C-alpha positions as CSV (number, residue, x, y, z in Angstrom):
1,M,181.3,-179.3,46.7
2,A,179.8,-175.8,46.3
3,G,176.4,-176.6,44.6
4,S,175.8,-179.9,46.2
5,T,173.0,-180.7,48.8
6,F,175.7,-182.0,51.1
7,G,177.9,-179.1,50.6
8,R,175.2,-176.5,51.7
9,H,173.9,-178.5,54.6
10,L,178.0,-178.9,55.7
11,G,178.2,-175.3,55.6
12,S,174.9,-174.9,57.7
13,L,176.3,-177.4,60.3
14,L,179.6,-175.5,60.3
15,G,177.5,-172.4,60.9
16,F,175.9,-173.8,63.8
17,L,178.9,-175.0,65.3
18,I,180.2,-171.5,65.2
19,V,177.1,-170.2,66.7
20,F,176.9,-172.5,69.7
21,L,180.6,-172.8,70.4
22,W,181.4,-168.9,70.3
23,R,179.1,-166.0,70.7
24,P,175.7,-167.5,69.6
25,V,174.2,-165.3,66.6
26,C,172.8,-167.3,63.7
27,A,175.3,-168.0,60.8
28,N,174.0,-168.5,57.3
29,S,175.3,-171.3,55.1
30,V,178.2,-171.0,52.7
31,E,176.0,-170.3,49.8
32,S,173.4,-168.0,51.8
33,S,171.5,-165.2,50.3
34,S,172.7,-162.7,53.2
35,P,175.4,-160.0,52.3
36,G,179.0,-160.0,53.7
37,P,179.8,-158.9,57.1
38,V,176.7,-158.6,59.3
39,P,176.4,-154.6,60.3
40,R,176.3,-153.5,64.0
41,W,173.7,-151.0,65.4
42,N,174.3,-147.3,64.3
43,T,172.5,-144.2,65.0
44,A,170.5,-143.9,61.4
45,A,169.3,-147.4,62.0
46,L,168.0,-146.8,65.7
47,Q,166.3,-143.2,64.9
48,G,164.8,-145.3,61.6
49,I,163.2,-147.7,64.1
50,R,162.1,-144.8,66.7
51,D,160.5,-143.0,63.7
52,A,158.8,-146.3,62.4
53,K,160.3,-145.6,59.2
54,L,162.9,-148.1,58.7
55,G,163.1,-151.9,59.6
56,A,165.9,-152.9,61.9
57,P,168.9,-154.3,60.3
58,V,170.1,-157.8,60.8
59,V,173.1,-157.2,63.4
60,A,175.7,-159.4,64.8
61,H,174.9,-158.6,68.4
62,A,171.7,-157.3,70.3
63,L,171.7,-153.6,71.2
64,I,171.6,-153.0,74.8
65,Q,170.8,-149.5,76.0
66,H,171.0,-148.4,79.6
67,A,168.7,-145.1,80.4
68,G,168.8,-144.4,84.1
69,A,167.1,-147.3,85.9
70,E,165.7,-148.8,82.6
71,V,167.3,-151.1,80.1
72,T,166.3,-151.9,76.8
73,V,167.6,-154.8,74.7
74,V,166.9,-154.8,70.7
75,A,167.6,-157.9,68.8
76,N,167.2,-158.5,65.1
77,D,168.3,-161.9,63.9
78,P,166.8,-165.4,62.7
79,L,167.1,-166.5,66.5
80,P,166.3,-163.0,68.2
81,L,165.8,-164.6,71.6
82,L,169.0,-166.3,71.6
83,Q,170.8,-163.3,70.5
84,A,169.2,-161.2,73.2
85,I,170.3,-163.8,75.8
86,S,173.6,-164.2,74.4
87,D,174.5,-160.7,75.0
88,L,172.9,-160.2,78.3
89,R,174.9,-163.2,79.3
90,L,177.9,-160.9,78.5
91,E,176.6,-157.6,79.8
92,Y,175.9,-158.9,83.2
93,G,178.1,-162.3,83.4
94,W,174.7,-164.5,83.9
95,Q,175.2,-168.3,83.3
96,I,172.1,-169.2,81.2
97,N,171.6,-172.5,79.3
98,W,169.8,-172.5,76.0
99,E,167.7,-175.4,74.3
100,S,166.3,-174.3,70.7
101,A,162.8,-175.0,69.9
102,P,163.3,-177.2,66.9
103,G,161.3,-175.6,64.4
104,Y,160.6,-177.1,60.9
105,S,157.7,-175.7,59.1
106,R,157.4,-173.0,56.7
107,F,156.1,-170.8,59.5
108,D,159.2,-171.1,61.7
109,V,162.0,-171.4,59.1
110,V,162.4,-169.5,55.9
111,D,164.4,-170.2,52.8
112,D,167.8,-168.7,52.7
113,T,169.3,-170.3,49.3
114,D,171.5,-168.0,47.3
115,P,169.4,-166.9,44.2
116,G,172.0,-167.6,41.7
117,W,172.1,-171.6,42.9
118,R,168.3,-171.6,43.1
119,A,167.9,-170.5,39.4
120,S,170.1,-173.1,38.5
121,H,168.6,-175.8,40.9
122,P,164.9,-175.0,40.9
123,G,163.9,-178.7,42.0
124,V,166.2,-179.2,44.7
125,K,165.7,-178.4,48.3
126,G,167.8,-175.3,49.4
127,V,169.2,-173.8,52.6
128,T,166.9,-172.8,55.3
129,R,167.3,-170.5,58.4
130,P,164.9,-169.8,61.5
131,A,162.2,-167.4,60.4
132,G,163.1,-164.8,63.5
133,A,163.2,-160.9,63.1
134,L,162.9,-158.0,65.2
135,F,162.4,-158.4,69.1
136,R,162.8,-155.7,71.9
137,C,162.3,-156.0,75.5
138,G,162.6,-153.6,78.5
139,F,163.3,-154.0,81.9
140,P,164.6,-152.5,85.3
141,E,168.5,-152.3,85.6
142,P,169.4,-155.0,87.9
143,K,171.7,-154.9,90.9
144,P,174.9,-156.9,90.7
145,S,174.8,-160.4,91.7
146,D,170.8,-160.6,92.1
147,P,169.5,-164.0,91.1
148,A,165.9,-162.8,91.7
149,A,166.2,-159.9,89.4
150,E,167.9,-162.2,86.8
151,R,165.0,-164.5,87.1
152,D,162.5,-161.6,86.8
153,I,164.1,-160.3,83.7
154,L,164.4,-163.6,82.0
155,T,160.7,-164.4,82.7
156,R,159.8,-160.8,81.2
157,L,162.0,-161.3,78.2
158,I,160.5,-164.8,77.5
159,D,157.0,-163.5,77.9
160,Q,157.4,-160.8,75.8
161,Y,159.1,-162.9,73.0
162,N,156.3,-165.5,73.2
163,A,153.7,-162.8,72.6
164,T,155.5,-162.2,69.2
165,D,155.3,-164.2,65.8
166,N,158.9,-165.1,66.1
167,P,159.6,-168.9,66.1
168,G,159.3,-171.0,69.0
169,K,157.8,-170.7,72.4
170,Y,159.9,-170.9,75.4
171,V,159.8,-171.4,79.2
172,L,162.4,-170.7,81.9
173,R,163.6,-173.5,84.1
174,V,165.1,-172.6,87.7
175,D,167.2,-175.7,89.1
176,A,167.7,-176.0,92.8
177,D,170.9,-174.6,92.4
178,G,169.7,-171.5,91.1
179,Q,170.9,-172.2,87.5
180,F,168.6,-170.8,84.6
181,T,167.7,-172.7,81.3
182,V,165.6,-171.4,78.7
183,I,163.8,-174.2,76.9
184,G,162.0,-174.4,73.6
185,T,158.5,-176.1,74.3
186,Q,156.3,-175.4,71.3
187,V,156.7,-175.1,67.4
188,R,154.4,-174.3,64.7
189,D,153.3,-177.2,62.4
190,E,152.4,-176.8,58.7
191,T,149.0,-175.3,59.4
192,G,150.5,-172.7,61.6
193,A,149.2,-174.1,64.8
194,L,151.3,-174.3,67.9
195,Q,152.4,-177.7,68.6
196,K,153.9,-178.9,72.1
197,I,156.9,-180.9,72.0
198,Q,158.9,-182.7,74.4
199,P,162.5,-181.0,74.7
200,L,165.2,-183.6,73.7
201,L,167.0,-183.1,77.1
202,S,164.0,-184.2,79.0
203,T,164.2,-187.8,77.8
204,P,165.0,-190.2,80.4
205,V,168.3,-192.2,79.8
206,T,170.1,-194.8,82.0
207,L,173.6,-194.2,82.4
208,T,176.0,-197.0,84.3
209,Q,177.6,-195.6,87.4
210,A,181.3,-195.5,86.7
211,L,184.7,-193.3,86.8
212,R,185.0,-191.5,83.5
213,S,186.2,-188.4,82.0
214,V,183.9,-185.7,81.7
215,E,184.4,-185.8,77.7
216,D,183.8,-189.7,77.8
217,T,180.7,-189.0,80.1
218,V,179.1,-186.3,78.0
219,N,179.7,-188.5,75.0
220,A,178.1,-191.6,76.7
221,I,175.0,-189.6,77.6
222,V,174.8,-188.1,74.0
223,D,175.0,-191.8,72.7
224,L,172.2,-193.0,75.0
225,L,170.0,-190.0,74.0
226,Q,170.7,-190.9,70.3
227,S,169.8,-194.2,70.9
228,A,166.5,-193.4,72.9
229,T,165.2,-190.7,70.6
230,G,166.5,-191.8,67.1
231,K,167.7,-188.1,66.7
232,K,171.4,-187.3,65.5
233,I,173.4,-185.0,67.8
234,I,176.7,-183.4,67.6
235,F,178.6,-182.6,70.8
236,A,181.5,-180.1,70.5
237,V,183.4,-177.8,72.9
238,A,185.7,-175.1,72.3
239,S,188.5,-176.3,74.5
240,S,188.1,-180.1,75.4
241,S,191.4,-180.2,77.7
242,L,189.1,-179.2,80.9
243,F,186.6,-182.0,80.0
244,I,189.6,-184.6,79.3
245,N,191.3,-184.0,82.4
246,T,188.5,-183.8,84.9
247,Q,187.4,-187.3,86.1
248,V,183.7,-187.9,87.7
249,T,182.2,-190.6,89.1
250,M,178.3,-190.7,88.2
251,G,175.4,-192.5,86.9
252,G,171.4,-192.8,86.8
253,N,168.4,-194.8,86.3
254,R,166.2,-193.2,83.9
255,V,167.2,-189.7,84.8
256,P,166.5,-186.7,82.3
257,A,169.6,-186.2,80.1
258,R,169.4,-182.5,80.8
259,D,170.2,-183.5,84.5
260,L,173.1,-185.8,84.0
261,L,174.6,-183.3,81.7
262,K,174.6,-180.5,84.2
263,Q,175.9,-182.8,86.7
264,A,178.9,-183.8,84.4
265,F,179.7,-180.0,83.7
266,A,179.2,-179.1,87.2
267,S,182.0,-181.7,88.0
268,T,184.7,-179.3,86.2
269,K,184.1,-176.8,88.9
270,R,183.9,-173.8,86.4
271,P,181.0,-172.0,85.2
272,L,179.9,-173.7,82.1
273,Q,177.0,-173.1,80.2
274,Y,175.4,-175.1,77.0
275,D,173.6,-174.1,74.0
276,L,171.5,-176.9,72.2
277,G,170.8,-175.8,68.6
278,F,168.8,-177.5,65.8
279,D,169.4,-177.7,62.3
280,P,166.2,-178.8,60.2
281,D,167.9,-179.2,56.9
282,V,169.9,-182.3,58.0
283,P,168.1,-182.7,60.4
284,I,170.5,-182.5,63.6
285,Y,170.8,-181.2,66.9
286,L,174.2,-179.4,68.0
287,L,175.2,-179.2,71.7
288,G,177.9,-176.4,72.5
289,V,179.5,-175.8,75.8
290,S,181.4,-172.8,76.8
291,L,182.6,-170.7,79.9
292,T,180.4,-168.2,81.1
293,M,182.0,-164.8,80.3
294,R,181.5,-161.2,81.1
295,E,182.6,-158.1,79.1
296,E,185.1,-155.8,80.8
297,T,187.4,-152.9,79.6
298,N,190.9,-153.9,79.0
299,G,192.6,-150.6,80.0
300,F,193.2,-149.5,76.5
301,G,189.8,-148.3,75.4
302,G,188.7,-151.7,74.5
303,R,186.8,-154.6,75.7
304,K,187.7,-158.2,76.7
305,L,186.0,-161.5,77.7
306,V,186.5,-162.6,81.0
307,P,185.2,-165.9,82.7
308,V,183.1,-165.1,85.4
309,D,184.9,-166.9,88.0
310,R,188.0,-164.8,87.1
311,A,186.5,-161.6,86.4
312,A,186.4,-158.5,88.9
313,K,183.6,-158.2,91.2
314,P,181.1,-155.8,90.2
C-alpha cells in the first residue's frame, strides 16, 4: 500500500484522526517529506526568531511565555491558529470548539509528498497539507475563571491571525451558555481571492424527536448532514463508553447541525469540546470529540492532563 494513492490518503486520514482525537497538531501522511520527531522550542530557536536570523522551527506544541502581566503564544504549524488554541486550552482549561476552514486551493494547501515517491510518480497527485507557518500573538495574563477575558483573548488571537497570510479566516461564536466556537468562514480560491463559505455545521437538518444513546444521536446528525450537503464526514471519539451509556431525548426541525451536536454533547454532563477538520485530498471532514483538559503538575516534577471538571480549582 506504500506508494498507492489510497495508501497516502489513508495515512493522511489516520493523521487527521490523531490530530482531532488527541492534542491537535497537524500530522503528515505516512509518506510525508517532513523529518522524524517534531522538535520542541529551544533557546537557540527562540533567540534566532528574536534576532530575525532564523525561521521558526515546526514544533509539536505552541510556545506560551509568561512575562509579568503579559503572555505571548508562538505557533509554527500547518494549522497555526489551531495549534495556538489547542495549547491555550491546556494552559488555562478553556473549552473551545474548532471548525477548520476547508482550504483546497494552492494558496491554502501545499504539496507534502515524499520527494522519492514524487520522482517515481511524476504525474500522480501527491499528499498536501495546510499552508500555515509562523504565527504569534500577545495578550494580558487572564484571571482564573474569567469568561470575559477568555473572549477578549480569543477575539484578539483570531483578529491577529486573520491579518496574516496563513490559510483560512475565522470568527468567534459565543453561545448563550457562554461556550466558544472558532469557525472558519473564508478560504482562498485558485486566484488567491478570499471566498466566503457556509460552515458545514451551519447546515440545517431535521432530526426526529426520539430517545437514543448520544452515540446514535451524533451518528444520526452526521448522516443527515452528509445527505444534506453531499460531503463525507467521519465521526470518531477517543472513548465511546460515555456516548454509548448516556441516553438523550432530543430532535429538531431544520436546526443547524452545530446546535444539535452541542445539545447531544451537553447531555453527557461532561465538558466536551469538538474539532472539525478537513482533508482536501480525499476530500472528507473529520469530527473528533474530547474532554476539555488542563495541564497540572503531577507531584514528581512532571505534568499531567486532568479533565477540567476533575481538576483542582486555580
